[in-house]
Backbone of each chain as nested JSON, in Angstrom:
{
  "chains": [
    {"id": "A", "residues": [
      {"number": 1, "name": "MET", "atoms": {"N": [-1.001, 7.472, 7.032], "CA": [0.115, 7.648, 5.855], "C": [0.045, 8.772, 5.019]}},
      {"number": 2, "name": "GLY", "atoms": {"N": [-0.986, 9.102, 5.17], "CA": [-1.588, 11.68, 5.127], "C": [-0.343, 11.318, 5.974]}},
      {"number": 3, "name": "ASP", "atoms": {"N": [-0.403, 11.32, 6.612], "CA": [1.322, 11.857, 7.93], "C": [2.357, 12.351, 7.813]}},
      {"number": 4, "name": "ALA", "atoms": {"N": [2.593, 10.91, 6.907], "CA": [3.931, 10.28, 6.369], "C": [4.176, 11.357, 5.433]}},
      {"number": 5, "name": "ILE", "atoms": {"N": [2.922, 10.912, 4.362], "CA": [3.505, 11.381, 2.906], "C": [3.865, 13.4, 2.829]}},
      {"number": 6, "name": "ARG", "atoms": {"N": [3.115, 14.207, 3.47], "CA": [2.932, 15.308, 4.146], "C": [4.157, 15.609, 4.832]}},
      {"number": 7, "name": "ALA", "atoms": {"N": [5.205, 14.494, 5.725], "CA": [6.335, 15.451, 6.224], "C": [6.861, 15.136, 5.725]}},
      {"number": 8, "name": "ARG", "atoms": {"N": [7.397, 14.054, 4.235], "CA": [7.988, 13.916, 3.637], "C": [7.84, 14.711, 2.371]}},
      {"number": 9, "name": "ARG", "atoms": {"N": [6.995, 15.248, 1.968], "CA": [6.974, 16.445, 1.22], "C": [7.468, 17.667, 1.484]}},
      {"number": 10, "name": "HIS", "atoms": {"N": [7.028, 18.054, 2.769], "CA": [6.97, 19.3, 3.419], "C": [8.669, 19.329, 3.581]}},
      {"number": 11, "name": "ALA", "atoms": {"N": [9.112, 17.943, 3.684], "CA": [11.065, 18.219, 3.972], "C": [11.31, 18.867, 2.403]}},
      {"number": 12, "name": "LEU", "atoms": {"N": [10.523, 17.692, 1.213], "CA": [10.901, 18.236, 0.386], "C": [9.959, 19.382, -0.626]}},
      {"number": 13, "name": "LYS", "atoms": {"N": [10.191, 20.659, 0.908], "CA": [9.464, 21.663, 0.183], "C": [9.248, 21.426, -1.071]}},
      {"number": 14, "name": "MET", "atoms": {"N": [7.508, 21.222, -1.567], "CA": [7.227, 20.631, -2.657], "C": [6.112, 21.286, -2.011]}},
      {"number": 15, "name": "SER", "atoms": {"N": [5.08, 21.485, -2.8], "CA": [3.957, 21.865, -2.688], "C": [3.072, 20.612, -2.925]}},
      {"number": 16, "name": "GLN", "atoms": {"N": [1.981, 20.693, -2.649], "CA": [0.616, 19.833, -2.176], "C": [0.521, 19.322, -4.2]}},
      {"number": 17, "name": "GLU", "atoms": {"N": [0.067, 20.679, -4.716], "CA": [-0.289, 20.116, -6.112], "C": [1.284, 19.949, -7.017]}},
      {"number": 18, "name": "ALA", "atoms": {"N": [2.268, 20.556, -6.381], "CA": [3.194, 19.484, -7.071], "C": [3.293, 18.781, -7.037]}},
      {"number": 19, "name": "LEU", "atoms": {"N": [2.877, 17.97, -5.722], "CA": [3.173, 16.192, -5.432], "C": [1.883, 15.6, -5.728]}},
      {"number": 20, "name": "ALA", "atoms": {"N": [0.841, 16.563, -6.421], "CA": [0.096, 15.718, -6.898], "C": [0.03, 15.64, -8.463]}},
      {"number": 21, "name": "ASP", "atoms": {"N": [0.643, 16.676, -8.824], "CA": [0.598, 16.139, -10.204], "C": [1.917, 15.752, -11.346]}},
      {"number": 22, "name": "ALA", "atoms": {"N": [3.381, 15.77, -9.746], "CA": [4.48, 14.125, -10.38], "C": [3.436, 13.05, -9.86]}},
      {"number": 23, "name": "SER", "atoms": {"N": [2.67, 12.986, -9.867], "CA": [1.973, 12.173, -8.718], "C": [0.629, 11.449, -9.938]}},
      {"number": 24, "name": "ARG", "atoms": {"N": [0.294, 12.231, -10.087], "CA": [-1.105, 11.859, -11.63], "C": [-1.956, 12.071, -10.335]}},
      {"number": 25, "name": "ILE", "atoms": {"N": [-2.584, 12.352, -9.684], "CA": [-3.307, 12.217, -8.587], "C": [-4.193, 13.315, -8.787]}},
      {"number": 26, "name": "ASN", "atoms": {"N": [-5.379, 13.913, -8.901], "CA": [-6.124, 14.753, -8.934], "C": [-5.868, 16.027, -7.633]}},
      {"number": 27, "name": "ARG", "atoms": {"N": [-5.104, 16.635, -7.308], "CA": [-5.092, 17.579, -6.523], "C": [-6.236, 17.734, -5.584]}},
      {"number": 28, "name": "THR", "atoms": {"N": [-7.455, 17.254, -6.037], "CA": [-8.445, 17.214, -4.877], "C": [-7.924, 16.037, -3.364]}},
      {"number": 29, "name": "HIS", "atoms": {"N": [-8.021, 15.45, -5.143], "CA": [-7.698, 13.816, -3.828], "C": [-6.44, 13.709, -2.923]}},
      {"number": 30, "name": "MET", "atoms": {"N": [-5.739, 14.59, -3.512], "CA": [-4.279, 14.547, -2.855], "C": [-4.322, 15.799, -1.225]}},
      {"number": 31, "name": "GLY", "atoms": {"N": [-4.709, 16.269, -1.304], "CA": [-5.388, 16.289, -0.089], "C": [-6.365, 15.805, 0.86]}},
      {"number": 32, "name": "GLU", "atoms": {"N": [-7.296, 14.792, 0.756], "CA": [-8.252, 14.124, 0.721], "C": [-6.973, 12.757, 1.47]}},
      {"number": 33, "name": "VAL", "atoms": {"N": [-5.991, 12.495, 0.316], "CA": [-5.256, 11.56, 1.121], "C": [-4.145, 12.625, 2.471]}},
      {"number": 34, "name": "GLU", "atoms": {"N": [-4.251, 13.69, 2.422], "CA": [-2.586, 13.637, 3.862], "C": [-3.661, 13.862, 4.536]}},
      {"number": 35, "name": "ARG", "atoms": {"N": [-5.198, 14.317, 4.824], "CA": [-5.588, 14.381, 5.798], "C": [-6.735, 12.253, 5.452]}},
      {"number": 36, "name": "GLY", "atoms": {"N": [-6.409, 11.474, 5.468], "CA": [-6.712, 10.33, 6.104], "C": [-7.846, 9.964, 5.134]}},
      {"number": 37, "name": "LYS", "atoms": {"N": [-8.592, 10.98, 4.653], "CA": [-10.034, 11.153, 4.018], "C": [-9.77, 9.532, 3.084]}},
      {"number": 38, "name": "ARG", "atoms": {"N": [-8.807, 9.191, 2.495], "CA": [-9.381, 8.588, 1.002], "C": [-8.413, 7.097, 1.478]}},
      {"number": 39, "name": "ASN", "atoms": {"N": [-9.094, 6.159, 1.246], "CA": [-8.417, 4.86, 0.807], "C": [-7.553, 4.762, -0.361]}},
      {"number": 40, "name": "MET", "atoms": {"N": [-6.578, 4.927, -1.036], "CA": [-6.001, 5.271, -1.845], "C": [-5.714, 3.623, -1.692]}},
      {"number": 41, "name": "SER", "atoms": {"N": [-5.131, 3.495, -3.14], "CA": [-4.593, 1.917, -4.336], "C": [-3.366, 2.126, -4.062]}},
      {"number": 42, "name": "ILE", "atoms": {"N": [-2.516, 0.96, -4.136], "CA": [-0.954, 0.506, -3.521], "C": [-0.768, 1.559, -4.806]}},
      {"number": 43, "name": "ILE", "atoms": {"N": [-1.404, 1.047, -5.714], "CA": [-0.831, 1.477, -7.061], "C": [-0.909, 3.23, -7.213]}},
      {"number": 44, "name": "ALA", "atoms": {"N": [-1.539, 3.777, -6.845], "CA": [-1.47, 5.484, -6.712], "C": [-0.64, 5.621, -5.343]}},
      {"number": 45, "name": "VAL", "atoms": {"N": [-0.598, 4.644, -4.366], "CA": [0.504, 4.918, -3.149], "C": [1.605, 4.882, -4.016]}},
      {"number": 46, "name": "MET", "atoms": {"N": [2.126, 4.134, -4.686], "CA": [3.063, 3.952, -4.742], "C": [3.806, 5.076, -6.196]}},
      {"number": 47, "name": "ALA", "atoms": {"N": [2.615, 5.634, -6.801], "CA": [3.423, 6.617, -7.36], "C": [3.453, 7.86, -6.254]}},
      {"number": 48, "name": "VAL", "atoms": {"N": [3.152, 7.634, -5.462], "CA": [2.933, 9.056, -4.89], "C": [4.681, 9.249, -4.392]}},
      {"number": 49, "name": "ALA", "atoms": {"N": [4.858, 8.187, -3.594], "CA": [6.414, 7.368, -2.946], "C": [7.737, 7.926, -4.265]}},
      {"number": 50, "name": "SER", "atoms": {"N": [7.262, 7.264, -5.433], "CA": [8.195, 7.999, -6.154], "C": [8.518, 8.477, -6.042]}},
      {"number": 51, "name": "ALA", "atoms": {"N": [7.057, 10.115, -6.453], "CA": [7.28, 11.32, -6.178], "C": [7.942, 12.122, -5.201]}},
      {"number": 52, "name": "LEU", "atoms": {"N": [7.694, 10.963, -4.482], "CA": [8.854, 12.099, -3.141], "C": [10.09, 11.659, -3.03]}},
      {"number": 53, "name": "GLY", "atoms": {"N": [9.924, 10.264, -3.807], "CA": [11.924, 9.677, -4.036], "C": [11.482, 9.11, -3.386]}},
      {"number": 54, "name": "CYS", "atoms": {"N": [11.21, 7.751, -2.792], "CA": [11.141, 7.037, -1.51], "C": [10.823, 5.428, -1.927]}},
      {"number": 55, "name": "SER", "atoms": {"N": [10.025, 4.609, -1.88], "CA": [9.483, 3.174, -2.166], "C": [8.629, 2.772, -1.242]}},
      {"number": 56, "name": "LEU", "atoms": {"N": [7.371, 2.306, -1.381], "CA": [6.079, 2.542, -0.86], "C": [6.625, 1.723, 0.815]}},
      {"number": 57, "name": "SER", "atoms": {"N": [7.694, 0.991, 0.669], "CA": [8.092, -0.145, 2.32], "C": [8.251, 1.534, 2.999]}},
      {"number": 58, "name": "GLU", "atoms": {"N": [9.435, 2.217, 2.717], "CA": [9.266, 3.86, 3.341], "C": [8.527, 4.265, 4.114]}},
      {"number": 59, "name": "LEU", "atoms": {"N": [8.156, 4.604, 2.916], "CA": [6.827, 5.255, 3.019], "C": [5.666, 4.789, 4.535]}},
      {"number": 60, "name": "ALA", "atoms": {"N": [5.32, 3.286, 4.353], "CA": [4.898, 2.863, 5.426], "C": [5.648, 2.702, 6.374]}},
      {"number": 61, "name": "GLY", "atoms": {"N": [6.865, 2.17, 6.55], "CA": [7.146, 2.401, 7.711], "C": [7.414, 3.87, 8.425]}},
      {"number": 62, "name": "ASP", "atoms": {"N": [7.187, 5.204, 8.152], "CA": [6.978, 6.308, 8.318], "C": [6.196, 5.395, 9.133]}},
      {"number": 63, "name": "ALA", "atoms": {"N": [4.58, 5.56, 8.438], "CA": [3.399, 6.057, 9.181], "C": [3.293, 4.736, 9.579]}},
      {"number": 64, "name": "LYS", "atoms": {"N": [4.465, 3.528, 10.007], "CA": [4.136, 2.64, 11.286], "C": [3.433, 1.683, 10.398]}},
      {"number": 65, "name": "LEU", "atoms": {"N": [2.938, 1.493, 8.686], "CA": [2.001, 0.131, 9.303], "C": [3.024, -0.642, 8.273]}}
    ]},
    {"id": "B", "residues": [
      {"number": 1, "name": "MET", "atoms": {"N": [3.526, -7.094, -5.866], "CA": [2.742, -7.534, -4.123], "C": [1.703, -8.442, -4.407]}},
      {"number": 2, "name": "GLY", "atoms": {"N": [2.237, -9.404, -4.901], "CA": [1.134, -11.058, -4.939], "C": [1.561, -12.037, -4.52]}},
      {"number": 3, "name": "ASP", "atoms": {"N": [3.482, -11.501, -5.982], "CA": [4.084, -13.106, -5.01], "C": [4.219, -12.971, -3.836]}},
      {"number": 4, "name": "ALA", "atoms": {"N": [4.509, -11.488, -2.968], "CA": [5.123, -11.185, -2.062], "C": [3.849, -12.418, -0.822]}},
      {"number": 5, "name": "ILE", "atoms": {"N": [2.692, -12.373, -0.811], "CA": [2.087, -12.223, -0.725], "C": [2.003, -13.962, -0.402]}},
      {"number": 6, "name": "ARG", "atoms": {"N": [2.011, -14.146, -1.915], "CA": [1.602, -15.587, -1.741], "C": [2.731, -16.702, -1.08]}},
      {"number": 7, "name": "ALA", "atoms": {"N": [4.658, -15.84, -1.226], "CA": [5.33, -17.104, -0.547], "C": [5.149, -16.668, 0.776]}},
      {"number": 8, "name": "ARG", "atoms": {"N": [4.337, -15.669, 1.627], "CA": [4.548, -15.448, 3.025], "C": [3.54, -16.588, 3.525]}},
      {"number": 9, "name": "ARG", "atoms": {"N": [2.556, -16.943, 3.06], "CA": [1.703, -17.318, 2.249], "C": [1.555, -18.98, 3.095]}},
      {"number": 10, "name": "HIS", "atoms": {"N": [2.266, -19.667, 1.624], "CA": [3.067, -20.366, 1.598], "C": [3.713, -20.941, 1.921]}},
      {"number": 11, "name": "ALA", "atoms": {"N": [4.253, -20.153, 3.625], "CA": [5.575, -19.882, 4.505], "C": [5.068, -19.7, 5.405]}},
      {"number": 12, "name": "LEU", "atoms": {"N": [3.513, -19.62, 6.345], "CA": [2.779, -20.095, 7.118], "C": [1.642, -21.624, 6.861]}},
      {"number": 13, "name": "LYS", "atoms": {"N": [2.158, -21.7, 5.375], "CA": [1.394, -23.234, 5.45], "C": [-0.051, -22.229, 5.128]}},
      {"number": 14, "name": "MET", "atoms": {"N": [-0.716, -22.004, 4.731], "CA": [-2.081, -20.971, 4.721], "C": [-2.031, -21.617, 3.714]}},
      {"number": 15, "name": "SER", "atoms": {"N": [-3.761, -21.114, 2.962], "CA": [-4.808, -22.529, 2.256], "C": [-4.556, -20.058, 2.214]}},
      {"number": 16, "name": "GLN", "atoms": {"N": [-4.74, -19.894, 0.252], "CA": [-5.805, -18.886, 0.155], "C": [-7.12, -18.318, 0.968]}},
      {"number": 17, "name": "GLU", "atoms": {"N": [-7.867, -19.188, 0.402], "CA": [-9.284, -19.489, 1.431], "C": [-8.993, -19.047, 2.325]}},
      {"number": 18, "name": "ALA", "atoms": {"N": [-8.19, -19.363, 3.437], "CA": [-7.858, -18.814, 4.839], "C": [-7.671, -17.757, 5.314]}},
      {"number": 19, "name": "LEU", "atoms": {"N": [-6.392, -17.357, 3.631], "CA": [-5.824, -16.259, 4.875], "C": [-7.34, -14.37, 3.482]}},
      {"number": 20, "name": "ALA", "atoms": {"N": [-7.539, -15.343, 3.134], "CA": [-9.192, -14.314, 2.138], "C": [-9.88, -14.043, 3.078]}},
      {"number": 21, "name": "ASP", "atoms": {"N": [-10.588, -14.579, 4.457], "CA": [-11.071, -14.664, 5.017], "C": [-10.628, -14.372, 5.998]}},
      {"number": 22, "name": "ALA", "atoms": {"N": [-9.17, -14.044, 7.047], "CA": [-8.48, -13.896, 7.972], "C": [-8.248, -12.856, 7.571]}},
      {"number": 23, "name": "SER", "atoms": {"N": [-8.225, -12.04, 5.838], "CA": [-7.816, -10.477, 5.318], "C": [-9.207, -10.488, 5.643]}},
      {"number": 24, "name": "ARG", "atoms": {"N": [-10.644, -11.107, 5.334], "CA": [-12.096, -10.216, 4.87], "C": [-12.314, -9.854, 4.129]}},
      {"number": 25, "name": "ILE", "atoms": {"N": [-11.689, -10.369, 2.555], "CA": [-11.531, -10.648, 1.146], "C": [-11.807, -11.635, 1.097]}},
      {"number": 26, "name": "ASN", "atoms": {"N": [-13.059, -11.248, -0.383], "CA": [-13.35, -11.803, -1.461], "C": [-12.677, -13.091, -2.367]}},
      {"number": 27, "name": "ARG", "atoms": {"N": [-12.658, -14.979, -1.987], "CA": [-11.763, -15.317, -2.416], "C": [-11.091, -15.562, -4.09]}},
      {"number": 28, "name": "THR", "atoms": {"N": [-12.119, -15.113, -4.737], "CA": [-11.784, -14.765, -5.636], "C": [-11.008, -13.504, -5.977]}},
      {"number": 29, "name": "HIS", "atoms": {"N": [-11.323, -12.444, -5.441], "CA": [-10.028, -11.079, -5.205], "C": [-9.065, -12.302, -5.074]}},
      {"number": 30, "name": "MET", "atoms": {"N": [-9.169, -12.547, -3.525], "CA": [-7.859, -13.103, -3.426], "C": [-7.15, -14.079, -4.232]}},
      {"number": 31, "name": "GLY", "atoms": {"N": [-7.758, -14.488, -5.402], "CA": [-6.336, -14.975, -6.606], "C": [-6.603, -14.842, -7.376]}},
      {"number": 32, "name": "GLU", "atoms": {"N": [-6.815, -12.979, -7.931], "CA": [-6.73, -12.281, -8.203], "C": [-5.183, -11.188, -7.91]}},
      {"number": 33, "name": "VAL", "atoms": {"N": [-5.435, -11.019, -6.501], "CA": [-5.036, -10.392, -6.014], "C": [-2.985, -10.899, -6.24]}},
      {"number": 34, "name": "GLU", "atoms": {"N": [-2.97, -12.783, -5.885], "CA": [-2.078, -13.131, -5.993], "C": [-1.296, -12.9, -7.182]}},
      {"number": 35, "name": "ARG", "atoms": {"N": [-2.148, -13.74, -8.724], "CA": [-1.666, -13.296, -9.834], "C": [-1.855, -11.845, -9.867]}},
      {"number": 36, "name": "GLY", "atoms": {"N": [-1.6, -10.778, -9.166], "CA": [-1.27, -9.323, -10.185], "C": [-2.163, -8.745, -10.769]}},
      {"number": 37, "name": "LYS", "atoms": {"N": [-3.166, -9.323, -10.62], "CA": [-4.524, -9.346, -11.449], "C": [-5.474, -7.503, -10.718]}},
      {"number": 38, "name": "ARG", "atoms": {"N": [-5.114, -7.626, -9.334], "CA": [-6.275, -6.587, -8.285], "C": [-5.642, -5.644, -8.417]}},
      {"number": 39, "name": "ASN", "atoms": {"N": [-5.548, -4.146, -8.052], "CA": [-5.361, -2.585, -7.78], "C": [-5.266, -2.542, -6.258]}},
      {"number": 40, "name": "MET", "atoms": {"N": [-4.876, -3.488, -5.089], "CA": [-5.762, -3.908, -4.172], "C": [-6.103, -2.124, -3.92]}},
      {"number": 41, "name": "SER", "atoms": {"N": [-6.687, -2.369, -2.566], "CA": [-6.312, -0.609, -1.609], "C": [-5.808, -0.89, -0.626]}},
      {"number": 42, "name": "ILE", "atoms": {"N": [-5.134, 0.401, 0.149], "CA": [-3.568, -0.446, 1.073], "C": [-4.542, -0.931, 2.002]}},
      {"number": 43, "name": "ILE", "atoms": {"N": [-6.309, 0.371, 2.563], "CA": [-6.606, -1.133, 3.511], "C": [-6.55, -2.097, 4.237]}},
      {"number": 44, "name": "ALA", "atoms": {"N": [-6.836, -2.529, 2.099], "CA": [-7.144, -4.216, 2.173], "C": [-5.622, -4.893, 2.03]}},
      {"number": 45, "name": "VAL", "atoms": {"N": [-4.898, -4.775, 1.601], "CA": [-3.477, -4.786, 1.606], "C": [-3.008, -5.184, 2.84]}},
      {"number": 46, "name": "MET", "atoms": {"N": [-2.738, -3.887, 3.9], "CA": [-3.343, -3.43, 5.569], "C": [-3.847, -4.646, 5.887]}},
      {"number": 47, "name": "ALA", "atoms": {"N": [-5.057, -5.27, 5.588], "CA": [-5.146, -6.651, 6.252], "C": [-4.757, -7.956, 5.944]}},
      {"number": 48, "name": "VAL", "atoms": {"N": [-4.308, -7.708, 4.691], "CA": [-3.688, -9.25, 4.033], "C": [-2.563, -9.04, 4.891]}},
      {"number": 49, "name": "ALA", "atoms": {"N": [-1.659, -7.891, 4.907], "CA": [0.067, -8.423, 6.231], "C": [-0.378, -8.597, 7.311]}},
      {"number": 50, "name": "SER", "atoms": {"N": [-1.032, -8.084, 8.613], "CA": [-2.16, -8.729, 9.304], "C": [-2.403, -10.167, 9.62]}},
      {"number": 51, "name": "ALA", "atoms": {"N": [-3.227, -10.26, 8.199], "CA": [-3.512, -12.227, 8.506], "C": [-1.768, -12.586, 8.348]}},
      {"number": 52, "name": "LEU", "atoms": {"N": [-1.24, -11.846, 8.035], "CA": [-0.197, -13.148, 7.44], "C": [0.832, -13.123, 8.688]}},
      {"number": 53, "name": "GLY", "atoms": {"N": [0.76, -11.734, 9.775], "CA": [1.503, -12.158, 10.761], "C": [2.648, -10.636, 10.194]}},
      {"number": 54, "name": "CYS", "atoms": {"N": [2.167, -9.939, 9.195], "CA": [3.726, -8.479, 9.017], "C": [3.076, -7.489, 9.27]}},
      {"number": 55, "name": "SER", "atoms": {"N": [4.077, -6.102, 8.906], "CA": [3.764, -5.024, 8.662], "C": [3.401, -4.933, 6.288]}},
      {"number": 56, "name": "LEU", "atoms": {"N": [2.67, -3.341, 7.02], "CA": [2.754, -3.523, 5.447], "C": [3.682, -2.405, 4.387]}},
      {"number": 57, "name": "SER", "atoms": {"N": [5.367, -2.695, 5.218], "CA": [6.361, -2.678, 4.802], "C": [7.515, -3.559, 4.957]}},
      {"number": 58, "name": "GLU", "atoms": {"N": [6.654, -3.924, 5.682], "CA": [7.511, -5.139, 5.729], "C": [7.292, -6.259, 4.042]}},
      {"number": 59, "name": "LEU", "atoms": {"N": [5.671, -6.188, 3.779], "CA": [5.087, -7.144, 2.58], "C": [6.066, -6.035, 1.305]}},
      {"number": 60, "name": "ALA", "atoms": {"N": [6.168, -4.661, 1.543], "CA": [5.996, -3.423, -0.016], "C": [7.316, -4.23, -0.284]}},
      {"number": 61, "name": "GLY", "atoms": {"N": [8.198, -4.582, 1.444], "CA": [10.378, -4.365, 1.555], "C": [10.188, -5.969, 0.716]}},
      {"number": 62, "name": "ASP", "atoms": {"N": [9.456, -7.062, 0.997], "CA": [9.479, -8.544, 0.45], "C": [9.18, -7.54, -1.074]}},
      {"number": 63, "name": "ALA", "atoms": {"N": [8.379, -7.473, -1.675], "CA": [8.268, -7.696, -2.706], "C": [9.089, -5.93, -4.041]}},
      {"number": 64, "name": "LYS", "atoms": {"N": [10.01, -5.973, -3.195], "CA": [10.898, -4.592, -3.936], "C": [9.946, -3.06, -3.866]}},
      {"number": 65, "name": "LEU", "atoms": {"N": [9.35, -3.256, -2.872], "CA": [8.393, -1.345, -3.75], "C": [8.617, -0.682, -2.316]}}
    ]}
  ]
}
């Protein structure tokens, strides 16, 4: 999931800090999420997807999950 | 997400207990999940999707998330 988030973030030329803030997620946690080191909650991933302008379903599809 | 899980479970004629066991999730928690009272982790929802024979992306799509 982390790679999918990073890919969409890069496509939007968005910084990790900006995505963390837009998702109301701790900036350190966002780094861990993108590195696949953090098991996020569904609600947190939905917030990230929303900040990336996509759905949870689309993000999960990107990640082949 | 809870409604989508319940709908797929019913379609498979699977009991809530059987789904909880197949997903390695506490049976009480599974009831709360289906009632939308529990914010699951991505890994837990992936286990439920797998037990239902679908992907996280498909389940999220069912739930319009």
